[in-house]
N, C-alpha and C positions, 0 to 999 in steps of 0.2 A: 510339452513346454518343459525346460529344465528347472530344477529346484531353485528356490531363492539362494543367491550366492552369499549375500551379506545382509545381516540383519542390524540395522543402526539402532542405537538406544532410542527408548521412547521420547517422542517429540524432539529428536535430534539433539538431546543433551549429551554431553560427554559422560564417561563412566564415573568420574569423581563426583558428579552431580546427581547421578541416578539414585545412590543410595540415600542421599538427602531428601530427594523428591518422595521417595517411598516412605521415608519416615514421617513426611508431612501429609501424605494422602489422606490421613484420618482426619484432618482439620477441614471442615467444610468451607471455611473462608478461603482456602487455597483455590477453591474451584468457583469463586464468585462469578467470574466470567461465564463459565459453563452454566451455572444456575440461572443466571440472567438470560442466556440464549434459550434455555428450556421454557422459562416463563414467557418470553417473546413469542415462541413458536406455538405455545398452547392458547394464549390470549387470542380472543376473536379478532380477525383482521378488520371487521367493521368498525372497531374503535378507532382506526386511523393509526398510522405509523408513529406519530408524535406521542399520542396517548399510550400506545403500547409499550414505547421505549421507556417512558417515565414510570408507567406502572409496573414493568418488568423489574426495574431497579428497586421500586418500593416493595414489591412482593418478596424479592430476594433478601433484601435487608430485613423485613419482618421475620421471614423464615429462618434466617441465620440467628436473629436475636432470640427466637424461641427455641432454637436447637442448642443453646449454650448449656453446658452441664451434662450433656447426654454422653453415654458410653461412646468413647472415641471410635470403636469399631463399627458403630451403627449410626454415628451422627450424620453423616452424609445421607444415607438413605431416609433417616428421619426429616432432615431439612428438605430433601427433594420431594417427599410425600407432602409436607405442609405447602411447599410451593405449587404443586400440581393441583392440590385441593383449592388454593386461594385463585389460581389461574382459572380454574373451571368456574368458581363461584363469581368471578368478575364477569363472566359471559352470561350470567343468568339474567333474564328480563326483570325489571322492577314491577312488582305487582302492587295493586292498589291496597289490599288488606294484608299483605305479608310483611312481616319485619324485615327490612332490608339488611344485607350483610355488608360489612365494611369494604370488602374487596369490590363491591359494585359501583362505588363511588370513585371519583378521580383521587389520585394519590395525594397524600399530604405533602410528602417530599419524595424526590427532588421537585422543585418548581422553577421553571424557566420562563421569564417574562420577555415578550417581544421577539422570541426566536422559536423556530420549530426544529426539532431534532429528529433524525431518521437515519438508519444505516446507509452504507454505500450501495448504490444500485449495481447490479452485475448484468448477467446476460439473460437470454430468452428463457433458458431452462429454469433459473430462479424465479423469474416473473409467472411462468406457468405453474410452478409448485406453488407460489403465493396465492394465485387464482384457485387452484384446487383446495387449498387448506381453507379458503373463504367459504367454500360450498359445502363443507362437511361439518359435523357437530364437533363441539369442543372435546368430548370423550375420545372421538376418533382422532382429532389432532394430537391429544395427549398419548394415545396408543402408538401412533406413527412416531412421535418424538422419543418415547421410551424404547420403542424397538431399534430406531435407526441411529439416534444420537448417544442414547445411554447403554445400548447393546444388551438390553434384557430379553430374555426368551419369553415366550407367550404367557406361560404360567406365571412368571414373575410380574408381567405387565398387568395380567388380570389381578394378582394380589394388590398391586399398587393402586390400580383404579377402584377396586372395591373399597380399599381403606380411604381413598379420596372421596368416597361417597357416590360413585357412578352406580346406577341401579343395575345395568346389564353390561358388564365388561366385555362379555363374549361378542355381543353385538357391536361394541365398538371396535374390537378387533377384526370382525368380518367386514366392517365399513372401511377400516384402514387398509384391507387387502386390496382395495379398488385404487389406491394411490400407487401409480406405477413409477413415480419419479425416483431416482436413485437416492439411497440414503446419505451418499456424500454431499448432496446439495444442501443438507441440514447444517454442515460446517461452513457454508459460504459466508463471505462478508456481508451478503444481502440480509442475513438473520443474526448479525452481531450488534447488539445494542451497546457494546462497549466501544465500538469504533463508529463514529457518527459524523454526519454532515450536518451542517447548520445553515438554516435559511431564515430570513426575517418573516414575521407574520405580516398581515395587512396594515401597514402603518397608517394608511389613510382612514381606515375603520377606527383603529385606536385613537387617532387624533380627533375624530367627530365625537367619540364618546367622552373624551376628556376636556374637549375644548372650553366648554362653558367654565368648568371648575378652574382650569389652568389660566384662562384669560383673567379672571378676577384675581387669583392669587399672583399672577405675574404683574398685574398693574400695581397692586398694592407693594410688592416687593421692590420694583423699580422706583416708586414714588418715595418710599422710605429710605432707599439707598441715596437718591439724590438729595433728600433732605439732609442726610448725615455727611455727605462729602462736601468739603469746603469749596468755595469758588463756584465754577459753573457745573460742577459735578462730573466733568469728564476727565479728571486727573491733571495734575500740574505739569509743567514742562520737564520736571525731573522724574515723572512716573516711569517705571520700568515697563509697564504694559499698557496697551492701548485701550480705549473704551470698549465695553462690551458691544459686540456685533460689529466692530470696525472690520474693514476689509484689508487684506494684505496684498501689496502689490504684485509680489512674485506668485502668490496663490492665483490672483486674477489672471496674470499673464499666462499661467500654465493651462488655462481654459480657452486660450485663443488660438484658432487654427493657424492664424498668420505668424504666431510666435513660434510655432514648431521648428526645431532644428532640422534642417535638411542637408544631406550630404551629397556632393557631387559625384558622378559615376566613377571617375578616375583617381579619386583621393587615396584610396587604399594602396595604390601601386608605389606612391612615394612616402607613405606614412611609416614611422617607426613601430606602430602597433598595428596588429592585425587581429581585431576582435570586433565586437559589435559597433564600436564607436566609428568605425570606418565603413560600415556597411552603406552603400548608397540608397537613396530614397527611390523606391520602385513601386510599380502598380499603375493601373489604368484610372485610378480614382484619387490620385494624390492631390488633384485640384478641387476636389468636391468638398467644400467647406462645411456643408450641411452633415455630411457623414463624419467628418472629423470632429465636429462640434458635438454631435451626439456621442461619439466615443469617448471624448474627454469628458463630457459630463457624466457619463455612466461610471467612468473610472473615479471621479471625484465624489459623486453622489449616487451610487448604484440603487436603483428603485426595486420594488418587489417583482417586476418582470424580468429582472436580470439575474441569471443563474451565475454565480461566482464560484471560482475555485483557486487555491493557491498551493504551491508545493510546500511542504513542511519547512517551517523557519523562514517563510518569505512574507514580509509585511504587505498587507493589502490596502494600505491607506492612499490617499490622493496624491498626485505628483508634487513634488517639492518645488518645481519650477517647469519652464517649457521643455518637455521631453523631446527626444530624437524621434523622427517619423522614419521607420524602417520600410513600411509596405501599406499600401491602401489599394485595394482592388477586388474584384469579383472572383471568387473561387467556387465553382460548382453553383449552388444554389444560394450562397451566402456572400455577403459583402464583409471583407476581413480587414482590420486595421491592425498593425504591429507597432508598438512603441518601445523605446528603450530609454531609461532614465539613468543609467550608470550603475544601478544596482539590479534592477529587475528588467525582464521583458514582459509586456502586457499585450495580451491579445483581446480585441474586442471583435465580436461577429454578430451580425444581424441579418434577417432576410433581405435579398437583393432588392425587394420593393419597398423596403423599410417599413413593412406592415407592423405596427405596435403589438398586434395580436400574436405574432410569431415570437415575441420575446427576444432576448439577446443574451450573449454569453460573454463572460469577462474571466480571463485566466491570468494568473500571475506565476512568474517562475524567477527564482533568483539566479543571476548569471554573473555576479561580481568575480573578477579574476579570471574571466575566460581567455583562452589563448586561441590561436588560430584553428585548432582542431575542435575545441569545445564550441567555438563560435562558427562551425561550419554549416549548421542548418538549424531551422526552427520549424515546428509543426505549424503549418498554415491552415490545415482543415483535417478534422478526423470525423469521419461520417460512417456510422455502421461499422463495417469491417474493413474500411479503407482509410489510408492516411496520406497526406501530401505534405511536401516540405518546401519551404523557401530556403535556398542555398545561398552560401556566401559567395561574393563576387569572385573569389579566388579558386572556387570549385570549378574544375574543367570538365567533369564528367560524373555520372552517377550510375549505379547499378544496383541490382537486388541479388543477394546471395542467401541461399537456404542454409542455415546453420546445420541443420540435420541431414544435409546431403553434402558432406565435405569434399566429394570428388566431382561434383557438378560445378562447371564455371559459372560465374556470375552473369546474369542477363542484363542487358542494357535498360536503363530507366530514362525516358526521354525528359528533357527540360524545355520549358518554353523560354521565350525571350526575356521574361521577367526573372527567371531563375527558379520557377516553381516546377516540382517534379510532377510527372503523371501519377494517378493513385497506384499505391501499392498495399498489399494485404497487411493488416495489423499483425504483428507477431503473436503466435500462439493461438490463432483463431482459424476457423474453416469458414466456408461459404455461408452466409447468414449471420456471422458474428459470434457463433458459439465456440467456447473455449475448447481448444484442441491443440495438443502438442505433437501432431504428426509432421507439422512444418513450422520453421521459425524464420520469416522473412526479415533479413537485416539490410540496412542501407549501406551501401558502399560508396564513399566519397573519394574521388580522385582528383588531387591538386597538382599534378604534375611531378611530385616527389614521392608519393606513397599512396597506397589505397587504405582508407580507414574504415573500419567496420563500426557502424552505429546502429542502435536498436531502440525502438520505441517502447518505453515502459509507462505509458499513460500520461506523460507530461509534455509541456511545451518544448523542452530540449531533449533531443535524443541522447542516448547514453553511449559512450565510447567503450568499446570491447577491446581488451589487451590481454597479452600473455607475457610470462616471464617472471623472474624474481622481483620482489617489491622494490629493490634498489634500482632496477633498470627495466620497468615494463615496456613493452614494445607492441606495435600493431600486429594483429593476427596474421600471420602468413605461413605458408608451407603446410604440407600434408599433416605432419604430426600435431600441429597446433590446431588445425581445423578439425581433426579427429577428435581431440579432447573437447573443443567447444561443442561438437556435436553431441556429447554426452553431458554437456554442463547446461546447454541452452534451456532445457526444460525446468531448470531449477531458477530461473531468473524471475518467474512470477512472485517468489518470496520477497523481492525487493521492488516490486511495482509500486508506482505512486508514492515513493518515499524520498523524493527529492535526490535521487542518485545522480552522480556526475560520470563516474567511470566504474567498470567492473573488470578486475584483473583475475586471471585464472592462472595459478603457478603450480606446476608439477614438482612438489617438493621431495618427493621419493619414490623409488620403484622397489618392489618386493617380490621375490620368488615365493610362490604359493607352495604350502605343504603338498606332499604326495605327487610332486612333479606335474602340477596343473597350470603351468605357465606363470607369467609375471603379472602383477597387479600394480597400478599407479595410484599414487596418493596426490590430490589436488588440494589447494587451499585457494577459495574463491572469496575475493574481498570487494565489497561495494562501498564506495566512497562517496559522500554527499557533497552538495555545493555549500551547505552551512558548516561543514567540518565535523559536526557531531552527528550521531546516529548511524555510524558505519556498521555494516552487517558482515559477518565472517562465516563461511561454510567450509568445513573439512569434509571432503568426499572421498570415496574409495571406488575406483573403477578397476573391476576384475576384467579379464580378457573378454573381448565381445562374444566369443563363441560360447562362454560360460554364463553370460549374464543378459542374453536376450537380444544381441546384435549391436552393430557399430553405433547405432543412435540411442541405446538404451540409457536412461539417466544413471549417473553414479549414485551409489548409496550415501546418503548424508551421514556422516559419522559424528559430527559435532557442529555446533553453531554458537555464535556469540554475537552481541550487540555492544557497541561502543568500546570494543577491544582493541588495544594497539597490536595484537598478534596479527601475524601475516601482513604487516604494513611496514612502511619505511623506518618507523621508530623502533619497531621490535619484529625484525623479520624471522620469526620462528614460529613453529606450530608443532602440536602433538595430538594425535587422535588415534581411536581404535574402533575395530568392529568385531562382531562375532560372525564367523564365517563357517560355511558348511561345504565339505568337499563332495566330489562325485561319489566317494566310497561311503558317504553318510556320516562322516566324522565331523566334529565341531572343533574349532579352533578360535582362540582370541588372537587377532592380528592387530599390530600397532606400528606406527611409523612416526619418526620425528624428523625435523629439518636438520641440516648439517651441524647445527649448534650443539646437538645432543651427543653425549658421549656414552651414555647406557640408559636403558629403560627397565622399569619395574612394574609388576602388576601385583596387587593385593586384593583381598576381599574374597569373592567367590572363586576366582583364579589367581593363583600366586606363582610368581616366578621373576627371573631377571635375565637380562641379555645385554652383553657388551655391544656398544654401536648403537645405531638409531633405528634398528628394525627389530621386532619381537613377534614370535609365534609360538603359542602355548596350547597344549591340548585342553579341551573344555567340555562341557556338556550343554546340551540345549537349554537355554534360559539362563545360563551363568552370567554373572555380572562381574566386572573387574574394575578396580580403581587404579588409574594409570598415573605414573610419575616418571620424571626423567631427571638425569644428572647432566648438566651442561658442561662444556669443556673447561670453563672457569671455575667449577666446583659448585655452582648455584643449583639448587633443587627447585623443580618447577612441576606443576600439574598439567593436565591435558587442557585443551581449548575449552572455554566455557564463558 
């Protein structure tokens, strides 16, 4: 296998930021998210995910507070040791005659009432690791985490475990040897207590417990209010608000199946707009008022059996009036209803036989400002590693294109008479639903004028993929653009479930490599969201395929940024660099800027200057450089961050 061709900065940060990060690494508070993850993994799974999340945050905060004032060079190790000790103590059983330890009790803070918190669920590999960790001892979990997540060797692991009070650290290491799951799974969102899902607790049980107290208190409060309000106690004719518990006519109408807005099949042909507002009402259960009433009621008042999700920035409140009915029908084993209220698309799904024990799902996605391309399809079912779409009425054909096979033509994807596609593979998975980037299945929509590439990133609306400069992005077409996307597709999980609307990949520079090893290309990949904020930008370096592992080998991420105008319409410029090793074993700092740059400079570990927007400087392994550039108008700017 050829040597690594490009070494991106740690965590994908640009050179200008790396030095600052290294200066801050001595501060344990900078590693709060990592410490909380360590605590969550070491805590006993028998505590339950909600208790583990809260306890992990509490233990990390206690350990950080106790670590203040320590030598900065050893502060992180000191905090980690206290954290591991507390997490192990939390798993000890309470004995009748032994003095209990504080970590064995539920956390004082944080406290969350009426809600349950737990990390995002991922694939079968993470579930298998969770089950395996539940079967081993606390010291074994600690040893596995210190090895795999913290990168400590066995001698250092033994030292930490011994200092944390473990009687036999060597036995813990031997027990950890039996855990065969790859260490990379420890960094999965499944074990991230800082990125959480929220679900309600059992509201009925809480209501029964407090009903007697609340009934008396509520009666006294209402009687007192009525005594103090003049007249009949319901507010005079000039009152700005209605009496308590009054019903609003529009809110009531929104829950009536007969009031749903239904669109005729041919309306879109003569309409000035081509978006979700002109989608015809489709499906074989559009006349099932019971199904529609259950869907509307779950939307307005989701119960504990409803699993709800929403893209970032999407309100999940009840409908403001009668929504538009897009679809009601049976898809596989589920009955699915799709609504549109002008701002959001809402998907309700339940078992086909309406069995309450099967639960229900409610998903929200923001779609305001959608055009004919963005309104081209919606996810109607995602089950296991398969996904199916409901397509717009102007879509004339659908296909499946593997982004990692740029020379293979798209295969046809059948549509039924309602506009629902046959199942296709969820991108980035293999048979059984496991994450795998040996194939990336994208949906191709053909409307008679162009073929659009869309991809599923875990939300109701598929994401449009484009190429070209930010001022004029266009649909992916041609061999060169498909080749570049073959090396970009495996970076898309970085923006999964982030409310993304479009992803554009732009080749902003081409650079001849030192020692005559061909040409590399620099790309800026920008993911824009429906809500406008939260955009994510990646600068990537793509060395020639023969030097970097093949035509589908992912590019090296040189820099990344969030909520930055770089690489967008407002500021279509970008500067990034990497440390690169030649076949001859020599190292270089390579950097490239977009056409706005007149010269580039490097300082820090590697110093030099180049006229124009390309730079190549000799370097040593591990060197770090701080990049900056001079624009054509005389402005000086730094690298992407």
